[in-house]
C-alpha positions in Angstrom: 41.2 -4.3 2.6 41.5 -7.8 2.9 38.9 -9.7 0.6 38.9 -13.5 0.6 38.7 -15.3 -2.7 35.3 -17.3 -3.4 37.6 -20.5 -2.8 38.7 -19.4 0.5 35.1 -18.5 1.8 34.4 -22.0 0.8 37.2 -23.3 3.0 36.0 -21.2 6.1 33.1 -23.1 8.0 32.7 -20.4 10.7 34.2 -16.7 10.5 35.9 -15.1 14.0 34.6 -11.7 14.9 37.8 -10.4 13.2 37.1 -11.9 9.8 39.6 -14.7 10.2 38.7 -19.0 9.8 38.3 -20.3 13.1 37.9 -23.8 11.2 39.3 -24.5 7.8 38.7 -27.4 5.3 41.7 -29.8 4.9 39.9 -31.6 2.2 36.2 -33.2 1.3 35.5 -36.8 1.2 35.9 -38.8 -1.7 33.3 -41.5 -1.3 30.6 -39.6 0.6 28.8 -36.4 -0.2 28.5 -33.3 2.8 31.4 -35.0 4.8 34.7 -33.1 5.0 38.0 -32.9 7.0 38.5 -29.9 8.7 41.1 -28.3 11.1 41.2 -25.9 14.0 43.0 -24.8 17.0 42.1 -28.5 18.6 43.4 -30.5 15.9 42.2 -32.1 12.9 38.7 -33.7 13.0 35.7 -34.7 10.5 32.3 -33.1 10.2 29.2 -33.0 7.7 27.3 -30.1 6.4 23.8 -31.6 4.9 21.4 -29.1 3.3 17.5 -30.0 2.6 14.4 -28.8 2.2 11.8 -28.8 5.0 7.8 -29.3 4.5 7.3 -25.5 3.5 9.8 -26.0 0.7 12.3 -23.8 2.9 16.1 -24.6 2.6 17.5 -26.1 5.8 21.1 -26.8 6.8 22.5 -29.4 9.9 25.8 -29.5 10.6 28.1 -31.6 12.9 31.7 -31.5 13.7 34.2 -33.0 16.0 34.2 -36.8 14.8 37.6 -38.3 15.4 37.1 -40.2 12.0 35.4 -40.1 8.7 33.4 -43.3 9.5 32.0 -41.6 12.5 31.1 -38.7 10.3 29.5 -40.8 7.7 27.4 -42.8 10.3 26.2 -39.6 12.2 25.4 -38.3 9.0 23.1 -41.5 7.8 21.3 -41.3 11.2 20.5 -37.2 10.9 19.2 -38.0 7.2 17.2 -40.9 8.1 15.7 -38.7 10.8 14.6 -36.4 8.4 13.6 -38.6 5.8 11.1 -40.3 8.3 9.7 -36.8 9.2 10.9 -36.5 12.9 13.1 -33.4 12.5 10.8 -31.1 11.2 7.9 -32.6 13.3 9.1 -31.2 16.2 9.7 -27.7 15.1 6.3 -27.3 13.2 4.0 -24.9 14.5 0.0 -25.5 14.0 -0.1 -22.0 12.3 2.5 -23.2 10.0 1.2 -26.5 9.3 -2.4 -24.7 8.8 -0.5 -22.1 6.1 1.0 -25.2 4.3 -2.4 -27.1 4.3 -3.7 -23.8 2.5 -0.5 -23.4 0.4 -0.9 -27.0 -1.3 -4.8 -26.8 -1.8 -4.6 -23.0 -3.6 -4.8 -22.6 -7.3 -2.2 -20.8 -9.1 -2.5 -17.3 -10.6 -4.1 -18.8 -13.6 -6.7 -20.6 -11.4 -5.6 -24.1 -12.2 -4.1 -26.9 -10.1 -6.1 -26.3 -6.9 -8.6 -27.9 -4.9 -10.2 -25.0 -3.5 -11.9 -22.2 -4.5 -10.6 -18.6 -4.1 -13.7 -18.0 -1.7 -12.6 -21.2 0.2 -9.0 -20.1 0.0 -9.8 -16.7 1.6 -11.8 -17.9 4.2 -9.6 -20.6 5.3 -6.9 -17.9 5.3 -9.3 -15.6 7.6 -9.4 -18.3 10.1 -5.7 -18.4 10.5 -5.0 -15.0 10.8 -8.2 -14.1 13.6 -8.9 -17.2 15.4 -6.0 -19.8 15.0 -2.9 -17.4 15.2 -4.0 -15.5 18.4 -4.8 -18.7 20.5 -3.1 -22.1 19.1 -1.2 -20.8 16.3 2.1 -20.8 18.2 1.6 -24.4 19.6 3.9 -27.3 18.1 1.8 -29.2 16.0 3.2 -32.5 18.0 2.7 -31.1 21.4 -1.5 -30.3 20.6 -3.8 -31.9 23.0 -7.6 -32.2 23.3 -7.9 -30.4 26.6 -5.4 -27.4 25.0 -7.6 -27.4 21.4 -10.7 -27.3 23.8 -9.5 -24.6 26.3 -7.8 -22.5 24.0 -9.3 -22.4 20.4 -13.2 -24.0 21.0 -13.6 -21.8 24.1 -12.3 -18.9 22.4 -14.4 -19.3 19.5 -17.6 -19.5 21.2 -16.6 -16.1 22.6 -16.9 -14.7 19.3 -18.8 -16.9 16.9 -22.3 -18.5 16.4 -22.3 -22.2 17.1 -22.8 -23.1 13.8 -19.8 -21.0 12.8 -17.7 -22.4 15.8 -18.7 -26.1 14.1 -17.5 -24.6 10.5 -14.1 -23.6 12.1 -13.6 -26.7 13.9 -14.3 -28.9 10.7 -11.3 -26.6 9.3 -9.1 -27.6 11.7 -9.9 -31.5 11.5 -9.5 -31.4 8.0 -6.0 -29.7 8.1 -4.7 -32.2 10.6 -6.3 -35.3 9.0 -3.9 -34.0 6.3 -1.0 -34.0 9.1 -1.8 -37.3 9.9 -1.8 -38.2 6.0 1.5 -36.4 5.6 2.7 -38.4 8.8 3.4 -35.3 10.7 1.5 -36.4 13.8 0.5 -39.8 14.5 -3.2 -39.3 14.9 -6.0 -36.2 15.0 -6.2 -35.1 18.6 -9.5 -33.0 18.2 -11.6 -35.3 16.7 -13.5 -35.5 20.1 -14.0 -31.9 20.6 -17.1 -30.8 22.6 -18.7 -28.2 20.2 -21.6 -25.7 21.1 -25.2 -26.5 20.5 -27.0 -23.9 18.3 -30.4 -23.3 20.6 -32.1 -20.9 18.3 -34.9 -22.5 16.0 -33.7 -22.4 12.5 -35.6 -21.2 10.0 -35.9 -22.5 6.5 -33.3 -20.9 4.0 -36.0 -21.0 0.9 -39.5 -19.6 0.5 -42.5 -20.6 -0.3 -44.1 -20.9 -3.7 -46.9 -18.3 -2.7 -43.8 -16.0 -1.8 -41.9 -16.7 -5.1 -44.9 -15.6 -6.9 -45.1 -12.4 -5.0 -41.1 -11.5 -5.7 -41.3 -12.8 -9.2 -44.3 -10.5 -9.8 -42.4 -7.6 -8.5 -39.2 -8.3 -10.7 -41.0 -8.8 -13.5 -42.8 -5.2 -13.1 -40.4 -3.2 -11.7 -36.6 -4.6 -12.5 -34.6 -3.9 -15.5 -34.0 -6.4 -18.3 -30.6 -7.4 -16.7 -32.1 -7.8 -12.8 -34.9 -9.8 -14.4 -32.8 -12.3 -16.5 -30.3 -12.5 -13.8 -32.9 -13.4 -11.1 -34.7 -15.7 -13.3 -31.2 -17.4 -14.3 -30.4 -17.8 -10.2 -34.0 -19.5 -9.7 -34.0 -21.8 -12.5 -30.2 -23.0 -12.2 -29.3 -22.8 -8.6 -26.1 -20.8 -9.8 -24.2 -18.9 -7.2 -23.8 -15.3 -8.1 -19.8 -15.8 -8.6 -20.8 -18.4 -11.3 -23.5 -16.2 -12.7 -21.0 -13.4 -13.1 -18.7 -15.7 -14.8 -21.1 -16.7 -17.1 -20.4 -16.0 -20.8 -22.4 -16.3 -24.1 -20.2 -19.5 -25.3 -21.7 -21.1 -22.2 -25.1 -21.1 -23.0 -26.3 -23.6 -25.7 -29.8 -22.1 -27.2 -30.3 -25.0 -29.6 -30.1 -27.7 -26.5 -31.3 -25.6 -23.9 -28.0 -26.2 -21.8 -26.0 -23.7 -19.6 -22.6 -24.4 -18.7 -21.4 -23.7 -15.4 -17.6 -23.9 -15.6 -16.2 -20.8 -13.5 -16.8 -18.5 -10.9 -16.1 -14.5 -10.9 -15.2 -13.0 -7.6 -12.9 -10.6 -6.3 -11.8 -9.5 -9.4 -10.7 -13.0 -10.1 -11.7 -15.3 -12.7 -11.4 -18.9 -11.6 -12.7 -22.6 -11.2 -16.0 -22.9 -9.6 -16.3 -23.7 -5.5 -14.9 -27.4 -5.3 -13.8 -27.6 -9.0 -17.5 -28.8 -9.8 -17.8 -27.9 -13.8 -21.4 -28.9 -14.5 -23.7 -28.6 -17.4 -27.5 -27.4 -16.5 -30.6 -28.3 -18.9 -33.0 -25.4 -18.2 -36.6 -24.5 -19.0 -37.5 -23.1 -22.5 -38.9 -20.1 -20.5 -35.7 -19.2 -19.5 -33.8 -19.8 -22.8 -36.4 -17.7 -24.7 -35.6 -15.0 -21.7 -31.8 -15.1 -22.1 -32.5 -14.9 -26.2 -34.3 -11.5 -25.8 -31.4 -10.3 -23.3 -29.0 -11.3 -25.7 -30.8 -9.0 -28.0 -30.6 -6.3 -25.7 -26.9 -6.6 -25.3 -26.2 -6.9 -28.6 -27.7 -3.3 -29.2 -26.1 -2.1 -26.1 -22.8 -2.9 -27.1 -23.5 -1.4 -30.6 -23.6 -4.8 -32.4 -20.0 -5.9 -31.2 -20.9 -8.9 -28.8 -18.7 -11.6 -28.9 -19.4 -15.4 -27.3 -16.5 -14.3 -25.0 -18.5 -11.7 -23.3 -20.1 -11.8 -20.0 -23.4 -12.2 -20.2 -24.4 -10.1 -17.4 -23.5 -6.5 -17.6 -24.6 -3.2 -16.3 -27.0 -1.1 -17.9 -24.7 2.1 -17.0 -21.6 1.0 -18.2 -22.0 -2.1 -20.3 -19.3 -4.1 -18.4 -20.0 -6.9 -15.9 -21.9 -6.3 -13.0 -20.3 -5.9 -9.9 -20.3 -8.4 -7.2 -22.6 -6.8 -4.8 -25.2 -6.1 -8.1 -27.5 -8.7 -7.3 -27.4 -8.3 -3.5 -28.8 -4.8 -3.9 -31.3 -5.8 -5.9 -32.6 -8.6 -3.5 -32.5 -5.6 -0.8 -35.0 -4.0 -3.1 -37.3 -6.8 -3.5 -36.9 -7.3 0.4 -37.8 -3.8 1.0 -40.9 -3.9 -1.8 -42.3 -7.0 -1.0 -41.6 -7.7 2.9 -40.0 -10.9 2.0 -36.6 -11.7 3.2 -34.6 -12.6 0.2 -30.9 -13.0 -1.0 -29.4 -14.7 -4.1 -28.6 -17.8 -2.1 -32.1 -17.7 -0.8 -32.9 -18.6 -4.5 -30.4 -21.2 -4.8 -31.8 -22.9 -1.5 -35.5 -22.7 -3.0 -34.4 -24.2 -6.6 -33.0 -26.8 -4.3 -36.2 -27.5 -2.4 -38.4 -27.2 -5.5 -36.3 -30.2 -7.0 -36.4 -32.1 -3.9 -40.1 -31.4 -3.4 -40.9 -32.9 -7.0 -38.9 -36.0 -6.0 -36.1 -35.5 -8.3 -33.2 -37.7 -7.4 -30.8 -36.2 -4.8 -27.9 -37.5 -6.9 -29.3 -35.4 -9.8 -30.1 -32.6 -7.7 -26.4 -32.2 -6.3 -24.5 -32.6 -9.6 -26.9 -29.9 -10.9 -26.0 -27.3 -7.7 -21.9 -28.6 -7.7 -23.1 -30.1 -4.0 -22.7 -33.7 -2.6 -26.0 -35.8 -1.8 -24.8 -35.6 2.2 -24.5 -31.5 1.8 -28.3 -31.7 0.4 -29.2 -34.2 3.2 -27.7 -32.1 5.8 -29.8 -28.8 4.4 -32.7 -30.1 3.6 -33.6 -33.3 5.4 -36.8 -32.3 6.8 -38.1 -31.3 2.8 -36.8 -34.7 2.0 -38.5 -36.5 5.2 -42.2 -34.9 3.8 -41.8 -36.1 0.3 -41.0 -39.4 1.5 -44.0 -39.5 3.7 -46.3 -38.3 1.0 -45.1 -40.7 -1.7 
């Protein structure tokens, strides 16, 4: 058995089927990295081997041989390096699916939930769109070859057969954002899908929030029939506009009983404690009535934990286990409320209702957006008719 030394292996550029060396390096250039002189059956030539990392941090290699002089090899290497540095080499090989995955990777947080632009739920949603809608349709298409007509016929039309008009618009927006990033990174010159034709939702949109009268009915039911965890959680969702993940992540250290403030710094979903959606940390002032309810609930929690309650403990815990409530806990509570009162309600309904009530009180949109961790644009899109009615009454 013949085993070549490390030095011998380095000298061989390509191995023959018999384990021999078709091409042997004679020497490496003293002036230029990556350039070498080699010998094969046809004579002595120059070549280069250049290793680099592509846009997805995968290691790549370019090898060229057959140059009659060192100068010719160096010139060819310089041209190839310029081509790579100007992002032309990798662009032709990137598929839409590869770029979309890269776009996800550069925006997701690390294992500690830090240094990311997206929340975990946003990440899961984007990844799901990639797997179930992009890959089966246009995922294989080269990024540089995507056209509006191809996008319209293969992607949008496919989505229309599977999803509602609003969801089609949402998933189109995901693609627009990803391709805008490709333009920014100079992978493509322009975004070809900006003028895509999207479906119209012909269904009349119903308000996502409930009236004051309905709210009173629901609140009366919760006060009379639900336990203290469910009552306190319901009132906290209503008075703060928190998301369920943010409510679950709430710890006792986040509640300032002296200043009537609640810090919303994190979200807890899918067994992961991470930053809030959009990384929007905020401090919410709340009414004295909610603070008093939370004080009573804290006393109950102290008793439930045999006096071992810590400021690092989660606020909302199960009566049965004493551990943090399940992610579906308040959805089940809302189902009971809906069945008992006949008023359809969900945790997100309470968030929308909180927003609508603040708008109807003529609170500044900027302040409401900050309180909810949203933008004024989002508020305008969802509550435009409420805003209009307030404007007309002023």
